[in-house]
TIDRENVEX-120345 format. One record per atom (N, C-alpha, C, CB): x negated, y, z. Coordinates in steps of 0.001 Angstrom, whole numbers, plus 500000, padded with zeros to 6 digits. Atoms other than C-alpha are relative to their C-alpha. Glycine has a CB too. Layout:
residues N
XYZ/...
***
This chain:
residues 310
501046498977499981/216578604003139588/498895499616500975/500589501371500375/500983500423499001/214890602643142698/499131498871499464/500699499559501290/500784501095500594/213863599509140736/498955500545499038/500922499006499268/500947499399500950/212245601670138044/498826500633500735/500705501054499126/501075499390499217/210314603619140659/499088498938500606/500582500883501107/500777501088499398/209241600351142284/499026499409498985/500936498899500542/500865500549501054/207902598947138981/498888500977499625/500831499653498756/501006498987500340/206135602218138244/498905500058501053/500655501377499850/500989499989498921/204448602246141654/499129498760499954/500689500103501358/500752501249500075/203452598594141211/498969500048498872/500954498814499795/500921499889501141/201871599288137799/498836500910500336/500734500527498757/501078499080499630/199924602231139198/499019499348500961/500575501268500626/500871500646499023/198634600162142135/499115498945499343/500832499367501113/500796501010500707/197523597346139786/498916500676499168/500902499123499096/500960499281500838/195858599840137473/498825500540500782/500681501127499292/501088499481499180/193865601347140301/499163498870500597/500554500884501112/500713501126499401/192930597924141673/499055499337499004/500990498975500535/500812500656501008/191584596464138381/499038500996499376/500882499359498924/500954499101500663/188434597923136815/500408500248498568/498582499424500047/499598499669501366/189146599734133587/498909499591499029/500306501506499864/500942500385501030/187533598565130355/499218501219499538/500723499337498822/500800498844500407/184668600786129245/500380500468498606/498512499662500049/499760499417501309/185257603116126392/498785499753499118/500305501515500113/501158500265500855/183066602167123370/499047501183499901/500464499618498622/500868498832500089/181777605743123260/499149500171501243/500821501243499770/500742499879498756/180624605408126880/498883498963500110/500941499866501175/501026501027499955/178478602330126165/498679500561499499/500416498780499171/501320499586500461/174755602871125824/499671499303498690/498926499693501062/500379500586501286/173046602095122530/499540498552500160/498895500831499346/500458501374499779/171425598972124008/501173499067500253/499023499942501175/498830500834499746/174766597662125263/500811499775498728/500877500636501073/499281500170501257/176404598304121897/499269499018499084/500173501354499297/500776500932500814/173579596479120148/500171498568500495/498518500387500011/499809501334499432/173950593548122548/501386499463499684/499781500026501511/498632500404500316/177688593498121927/500111499551498542/500979501156500276/499984500371501409/177135593380118172/499246498698499746/499402501114499162/500800501211500179/174568590605118543/500625498775500646/498625500210500560/499412501116499257/176806588460120756/500474498860499098/501158500496500829/499598501118500881/178416586464117872/498817499242499420/500856500518498866/501185500651500560/174991585788116329/499296499164501064/499031501047499417/500630500751498919/173557584740119696/500781498738500323/499873500866501244/499168501179499748/176497582402120264/499815498958498898/501485500401500107/500220500909501127/176004580921116790/498655499293500128/500072500765498669/501328500591499842/172274580384117382/499994498985501136/498950501092500259/499969500893498850/173013578792120749/500673498675499651/500724500667501168/499221501202500292/175595576340119419/499407499176498861/501421500380499662/500456500706501200/173960575477116095/498538499575500097/500195500877498776/501425500302499962/170243575466116995/499511499577501387/499220501197499536/500562500268498673/169521575547120723/500580498713500596/500270501186500944/499365501195499430/172050572943121887/499573498736499263/501525500134499958/500481501209500687/171184570423119109/498534499684500290/500188500152498509/501412500270499702/167480570878119886/499867499276501344/499183501322500017/500092500671498706/168004569908123530/500577498586499931/500728500815501074/499503501361500217/170079566923122397/498910499140499362/501269500015499108/501105500705500650/167198565935120094/498887499701500999/499450500826498826/501037500186498991/164751566424122965/500374498890500973/499756501302500758/499558501054499071/166849564188125233/499909498623499346/501447500265500471/500086501291500698/167035561427122609/498551499549499879/500642500095498601/501406500360500197/163268561577122152/499367499363501233/499211501223499612/500563500577498772/162672560528125785/500868498872500526/499841501075501076/499225501187499621/165034557541125785/499298498748499492/501447500076499440/500561501279500431/164158553883125382/500745499479498778/500058498970501142/499375500628501145/164795552082122125/500735498737500410/498966499687498938/499219501196499698/167160549122121959/500278499241498715/501323500365500714/499653500826501160/167899546230119618/501488500061499686/499584498555500239/498548499995500182/171648546667120107/500516501366499563/500689499579501286/499553498649500327/172006550446119835/498818500819499508/500661500678501225/501074499160500528/170037553275118278/499083500497501112/500583501187499236/500807499654498842/168841554284121760/500811499686501246/499565501499499969/499355500333498736/169597553438125385/500338501286500749/499090499082500862/499572498798499293/171644556270126881/499726499846501502/501505500278499744/500250500005498568/170676557203130428/498611499547500391/500985499140500663/501353500449499695/167118555877130161/498998501129499736/499641498749499162/501061499011500182/163860557837130277/498721499263499627/499796500865501291/501237500635500438/160676556924128413/499223500947499095/500294498674499269/500883499210500866/157688558580126720/499309499111498962/498947500745500845/500623500923500947/156905555566124524/500010500566498582/500717498649500030/499906499454501360/158081557384121381/498895501031499763/501393500641499763/501054499007500144/155652560273121990/498622499343499952/500064501006501147/501272500719500033/152829557835122688/499760499410498617/499976498889501067/500149500564501343/153492556162119332/499721501072498965/501246499229499612/500251498906500943/153563559514117530/498520500366499998/500858501236500357/501389499558499905/150061560353118803/498997498874499762/499754500612501352/500941501109500176/148551556866118377/500171499274498670/500160499016501128/499753500715501256/150095555592115131/499213500635498854/501509499992499669/500738499504501148/147831555910112108/500920500460498881/499066498937499488/499044499630501043/150828556027109756/500602501366500278/501109498951499888/499397498711499658/152465558907111611/498966501124499941/500632499939501398/501053498984500114/149133560718111763/499814500421498546/498670499471500573/500118499683501429/148865560481107972/501205500790499510/499849498716499175/498784499277500391/152474561664107582/499920501459500443/501253499327500607/500124498631499479/151840564717109781/498948500775499209/499633499983501508/501070499338500745/148580565509107973/500455500371498594/498766499101499930/499507499717501352/150226565246104546/501003501155500011/500650498742499392/499005498927499897/153070567515105666/499331501356500127/500923499762501195/500678498721499815/150684570237106818/499142500362498789/499137499959501256/500752499717501221/148494569904103730/500912500576498929/499313498731499483/499027499479500962/151547570408101528/500420501412500383/501233499079499919/499583498677499545/152625573376103652/498949501065499756/500334499957501458/501072499025500183/149222575097103474/499829500337498523/498680499467500582/500197499764501439/148838574652099697/501130500844499428/499906498664499241/498850499254500529/152353575880098919/500013501416500551/501321499284500347/500010498664499400/151995578812101333/498989500909499319/499692499910501491/501035499184500660/148750580036099773/500446500385498593/498649499236499942/499572499711501367/150141579747096244/501169500982499968/500389498709499288/498821499135500013/153453581405097078/499655501432500400/501069499445500934/500380498650499573/151826584353098874/499199500705498909/499184499945501306/500821499384501046/149255584973096115/500852500363498785/498857499054499582/499152499727501163/151740584643093244/501063501037500343/500664498705499497/498967499055499589/154430586501095173/499480501415500142/500607499561501294/500592498675499839/152067589383095942/499855500704498653/498637499894500688/500215499370501310/151158590025092303/501321500177499240/499020499158499161/498695499837500654/154719589451091094/500743501197500595/500853498709500146/499367498848499359/156031591948093651/499331501296499576/499953499861501521/500724498814500462/153330594399092582/500449500386498589/498473499748500027/499524499732501358/154466594029088959/501400500622500020/500009498702499172/498661499411499879/158066594754089998/499912501447500477/500870499174500970/500143498666499413/156951597772092032/499516501014498977/499038499959501179/500577499079500955/154965599308089192/500820500119498711/498604499569499676/499152499911501189/157606598633086516/501107501014500233/500597498620499642/498901499037499887/160590600845085832/501103499622499025/499504501448499731/498877500189500911/164002600802084220/500454498560499888/499639500503498651/499450501328500241/165280597612082648/498988498903500310/500466499881498560/501027501003499684/161952595835083191/500090499605501472/498581500540499673/499831500297498571/162389596127086960/501221499123500240/500125501299500807/498767500784499840/165936594787086705/499798498571499521/501161500652499231/500230501345500527/164824591832084574/499083499200500911/499405500073498597/500903500711499089/161975590951086927/500701499598501290/498788500865500322/499236500347498798/164252591091089964/501032498924499707/500690501239500571/499008501011500383/166900589073088121/499347498630499874/500683500384498674/500703501283500130/164323586387087337/499675499392501356/498717500180499200/500249500503498649/163631586117091078/501281499497500646/499372501089500867/498740500332499330/167259586006092171/500728498845499314/500908501224500045/499252501018500749/168595583695089427/499824498583500538/499583500030498561/500135501367499464/167060580467090834/500771499761501287/498556499695500241/499285500144498731/168776581154094163/501481499719499785/499830501255500845/498591500236500307/172166580851092429/500271498555499615/500447500915498885/499874501413500348/171504577185091623/499765499145501234/499009499616498878/500174500906498870/171795574312094087/498563499516500087/500951498809499884/501403500352499784/168430573413095599/499655498647499399/499684499998501483/500290501342500504/168639569726094684/499956499996498476/501049498996500505/499942499979501465/169564570467091065/498756500646499420/501250500743499517/501167499324500574/166775572956090441/498707499285500343/499932501437500484/501189500801499705/164284570628092134/499930498780499090/499996499562501472/499969501201500841/165375567545090207/499737500334498537/501348499293500136/500223499596501394/165130569545086952/498535499877499597/500472501433499786/501411500146500338/161331569231087188/499646498575499580/499145500412501177/500295501381500390/161547565460086651/499860499850498493/501087499069500507/500205500102501454/162177565637082863/498917500933499459/501291500290499291/501046499090500461/159706568517082613/498601499456500253/500151501340500675/501339500415499585/156761566915084449/499752498506499900/499761500434501396/500165501446500114/157320563198083833/498991499657498902/501354499326499711/500954500389501051/154773561252081723/500568500110498588/499539498587500233/499354499845501312/157277561330078852/500770501318499915/500951498819499726/499264498752499919/158449564841079735/499473501073499061/499970500507501396/500291498883500907/158228568200078019/498557500473500102/500931501158500289/501355499472499814/154920569355079517/498963499085499366/499695500182501490/500946500940500603/153048566192078507/500105499985498485/500231498602500541/499829499963501458/154545566323075005/499294501206499395/501491500029499634/500636498789500509/153330569908074545/498477499887500069/500478501226500791/501445500120499848/149827569197075902/499411498969499051/499655499636501428/500473501013500940/149499566071073752/500013500527498569/500858498737500102/499906499457501357/150649567893070632/498919501047499733/501381500612499772/501059499008500155/148072570658071250/498613499387500064/500130501059501058/501285500675499910/145330568074071690/499256500236501288/499154500414498886/500645499741498718/144611569131075274/499928498748500867/500738501096500741/500010501263499278/145338565625076560/499894498851498999/501273499853500880/500078501191500845/144457562234075132/501062498980500371/498623499369500102/498931500881499527/147088560423077186/500828500750501036/499422498677500600/499128499278499057/150045561472079359/499452499966501429/501412499401499976/500384499881498588/149354562634082912/501264499903500848/499238501351500277/498833500183499129/151705561595085704/500028501116501045/499971498597500692/499794498920499034/152657564856087391/501106499646500986/500337501309499278/498861500436499182/155840563246088743/500201498502499792/501306500796499634/500112499582498600/156054561366091035/498542500096500433/500752499025500910/501355499756499509/152880562829092523/500031501243500872/498981500163498822/500078498825499140/151735565486094947/500110501284499198/498703499992500789/499892498819500854/151445567939092056/501468500369499801/499315499754498637/498573499744500168/155183567569091445/500628500577501249/500714498733499614/499459499480498746/155949568146095124/499583501448500218/499539499138501177/500482498629499834/153801571297095183/500750500944499066/498483500078499735/499303499154500970/155390572680092006/501465500187500402/499908499388498585/498590499909499621/158925571877093167/500221500841501244/500561498624500222/499851499222498765/158457573304096660/499624501454499780/499142499404501117/500378498621500323/156700576382095275/501148500717499305/498740500026499110/498858499407500703/159674577006093001/501132500335500971/500510499045498908/498950499765499009/161947576821096065/499695501232500849/500166498773500900/500325498938499035/160072579246098347/499519501291499341/498942499510500957/500573498822500636/158575581652095796/500948501198499949/499570499653498616/499119498818500007/161697583861095411/500055500720501340/501397499593499604/499958499378498677/161795584454099164/498697500745500294/500261498939501082/501276499321499798/158095585327099214/499949501304499210/498838499088499591/500005498794500832/158493587797096350/500876501086500614/500482499675498577/499078499015499441/161491589503097929/499496500559501325/501376499381500190/500534499519498719/159824589703101353/498891501013499781/499479498829500843/501114499079500267/156716591375099928/500502501255499298/498913499310499144/499517498839500752/158594593623097513/500803500943500889/500856499547498814/499200499151499119/160933594884100256/499127500967500781/500816499147500962/500934499103499321/157902596351102050/499287500897498994/498976499196500813/500739499241501012/156062597423098905/500838501140499424/499546499072498875/499127498974500581/159090599383097668/500062501262500845/501396499449499817/499973498827499117/158790601728100663/498688500777499969/500303499572501428/501306499354500034/155184602660099878/500002501194499050/498923498998499585/500159498800500829/154115605975098351/498848499768499027/499741501273500884/501031500225501002/152240605515095085/498959501122500008/500631499879498617/500943498887499948/150624608907095653/498767499680500821/500673501220500561/501164500376499189/148361607334098293/498999499222499159/500432499165501223/500885500778500872/146984604889095745/499306500932499003/500798498893499248/500601499057500949/146441607713093242/498935500864500684/501088500898499374/500990499213499260/144640609738095912/498713499208500210/500571500443501354/501184500850499827/142307606805096587/499207499898498706/500406498600500477/500697500086501288/141524606517092889/499353501329499633/500970499570498894/500605498691500253/140913610257092632/498718500179500791/500978501116500342/501194499907499160/138341609869095409/498918499011499593/500369499774501445/501045500870500534/136458607272093374/500237498519500157/498738500327500635/499730501429499825/138061603968094331/500434499385498671/501088499773501083/499591500715501202/138395601448091513/501394499411500207/498980498886499646/498675500608499870/141683599721090769/500006498835500996/500484499516498638/500010501093499007/140744596506092631/499788500491501430/498914499000499653/500275499516498647/139353598467095596/501204500744500584/498772500915499995/498812499293499501/142429600696095844/501103499018500366/500516501000498952/498990501011499669/144607597596095809/499671499321501325/500102498949498878/500402500742498797/142602595802098496/500024500885501241/498602499407499815/500166499166498821/142001598769100804/501194500910500288/498775500829499846/498856499108499785/145225600764100315/501314499218499978/500026501108498931/498715500701500149/148038598525099070/500102498830500963/500180499506498561/499940501247499223/147174595289100861/500272500220501482/498710499243499845/499691499809498572/147056596640104445/501435500470500255/499039501003500598/498652499485499777/150366598465104037/501077498952499740/500243501204499120/499005501010500335/152146595466102546/499841498744500850/499905499645498529/500266501170499174/150788593067105180/501224499485500767/498912500322500970/498784500547499356/154126592868107099/500811499094499078/500886501135500480/499284500853500952/155788591496103955/499258498715499723/500232500738498705/500801501209500210/152911589055103430/500169499042501169/498512500355499815/499808500850498819/153314587796106994/501341499280499933/499912500837501291/498674500617500109/157031587195106482/500013498948498906/501073501063499722/500055500964501101/156385585487103140/499238498747500403/499352500632498770/500797501145499574/153712583251104674/500750499139501015/498678500472500592/499254500748498978/155890582290107640/501131499199499363/500567500959501070/498894500701500673/158887581418105440/499467498824499183/500789500974499083/500544501050500867/156762579443102976/499436498846500813/498916500571499089/500635501051499199/154830577551105652/501034499160500736/499022500612501000/499003500741499214/157771576628107874/500878499140499101/500874500969500813/499124500744500906/159934575570104921/499240498844499344/500582500940498921/500750501010500733/157165573622103167/499553498853500893/498800500628499339/500393501080499085/155937571681106194/501195499087500281/499440500582501330/498805500792499745/159508570556106855/500776499670498742/500889500721500954/499299500216501269/160343570077103158/500505498565499887/499078500325498817/499419501333500227/162584567187102202/500289499755498521/501290499838500812/499517500232501366/164051567644098697/498853499805499016/500872501164499545/501092500079500977/160873568312096695/499113498775500213/499152501258500068/500808501218499833/158703565582098289/500776498716499714/499448499942501405/499216501215500197/161537563058098153/500292499747498521/501305500088500780/499630500145501398/162439563723094502/498812499994499051/500929501093499617/501082499779500962/159081564625092959/498667499411500419/499829501455499770/501302500453499514/156359562982095039/500071498565500502/499496500919501110/500111501316499378/155146559573096147/499411500104501400/499145499072499137/500446499785498631/153822561121099358/501188500108500940/499136501256500092/498933500006499008/155826561018102565/499762501128500996/500080498630500726/500049498957498983/156438564149104623/500738499525501243/500610501323499470/499382500450498754/157659563991108192/501523500000499899/499554500886501163/498545499967500142/161210564931107143/500502498735499302/500436501253499215/499614501221500712/161384562022104696/499824498782500904/499164499835498707/500258501145499126/159847559623107219/500977499969501176/498556500040500517/499018499969498916/162185560782109984/501332499416499546/500199501434500502/498769500582500530/165131559908107759/499873498480499907/500331500597498615/500207501446500088/163642556444107125/500066499354501382/498650499691499337/499974500554498644/163162555904110857/501426499932500546/499123500841500933/498650499952499453/166758556896111647/500964499084499243/500517501425499974/499005500724500789/168728555383108782/499534498621499570/500364500799498786/500516501300500410/166418552509107858/499676499104501170/498780500175499160/500442500813498858/164790551298111075/500852500196501244/498569500320500331/499146499691498849/167394552779113452/499186500307501256/500945498839500274/500861499639498870/164607554138115664/500175501494500267/498489499648499711/499658498605499761/166229557353116783/499015500684500940/501395500099500564/500906499391499026/163863557940119706/498703500427499336/499708499029501147/501250499680500673/160756557817117526/500199501133498995/499440498759499299/499711498930500955/162349559998114831/500170501338500720/501265499668499188/499806498773499235/163396562553117460/498684500507500566/500999499772501127/501301499594499460/159939562565119065/499119500592498904/499292498803500661/500773499472501128/158284563063115665/500491501389499612/500089499051498792/499431498696500361/160650565961114926/499637501063501021/501518499904499871/500353499035498957/159973567644118274/498534500394499898/500296499423501390/501434499722500133/156198567336117835/499740500891498791/499199498686499874/500205499202501203/156375568724114307/500550501412500165/500653499324498803/499432498668499766/158609571606115402/499052500852500833/501365499890500699/500942499257499166/156168572619118130/498729500331499230/499659499202501260/501196499747500800/153243572268115729/500252501104498971/499547498712499296/499665498947500963/155020574448113144/500077501361500682/501329499687499302/499947498735499266/155742577121115746/498605500502500329/500812499841501282/501387499622499741/152066577090116695/499334500513498724/499212498805500570/500549499554501274/151130577379113022/500521501361499588/500309498999498929/499406498700500332/153536580275112492/499382501102500855/501534499967500198/500631499008499118/152103582100115518/498570500283499564/500016499516501460/501380499823500453/148575581520114204/499949500832498720/499332498634499770/499952499236501252/149483582826110729/500286501464500286/501068499426499047/499642498614499679/151100585949112184/498846500730500669/501231500036500904/501108499358499287/148149586639114474/498838500313499068/499521499111501142/501143499814500898/145486586178111807/500287501080498969/499649498685499298/499693499034501050/147231588145109064/500224501398500560/501224499556499224/499744498689499412/148230590947111419/498714500760500316/500821499846501260/501282499346499743/144541591637112064/499474500747498774/498976498972500451/500489499388501231/144102592697108436/500738501284499653/500121499026498860/499322498721500235/146388595710108742/501498499843500005/499558500604498685/498541500016500005/150020596685108750/500562499873501397/500512498869499139/499269500096498744/152576596689111499/501046498943499847/500632501349500406/499085501120500175/154386593375111894/501429500370500371/499541498819500830/498648499603499605/157332595140113529/500798500520498815/499943501060501090/499303499489501160/158158596698110160/500623498896499185/499070500796499148/499466501102500786/158824593275108692/501290499509500559/499022498876499926/
***
């Protein structure tokens, strides 16, 4: 009996000495949100942040004939070559040109496609949404490579245009920049449509009708009423399209004879074994893309809408 009392007293003393775990109901809303975000933050840290710092460290090492890079060394030669090489300058310029063209096309087409979904009803809405989601169920490489038989000089598109008399000879859409634009647009367009439609679906059509009752034409009501309210979705669509297209690999590699920085970085690493230069090029492009994304968000946010809603 004395032993039982001793153990009981010991348990009580330990319990009073150690801090008790907080009850979930006692946690503030901010602490609960932080607790829920902890797994995601850990994932982002391990999968994105840590590899980026590894990439950054490799970019400031010296190259070597024996190994891919000299561990323990420090050098800015790779960054100097990125900013002075004419070839790398052309690669960076081509990457951003592709990103801008695809972004403009995806936002414009996505805006009107989302508007068509918003104004439709019943089975038409379901079919339009299904047409957006269906491409996402196919592997990216497969649906990109499928444009080769469609756009090749002996492909379906040229056969149709030749049979209609619109062309006198086949046009080489693939491999060419046109093929890269079409392939990359097909990749990012579903995300642009869904981003814009998710905001547009929360709008009240009565506001548009009120504008028209007050004398606004259809185009004016769209530009002055719909466009400002859907701007958060446009910003998200533009950011996704731009970031993905500037760093595109599959579409330019399979459908184009142009070289984006992602394709060239692979050549530098696996072909020339110049890891430092490839890492420096990737870091520069990442910072440039972040600057571009910030610029897009700032400019578009001036035209209306609340970016926080996106």
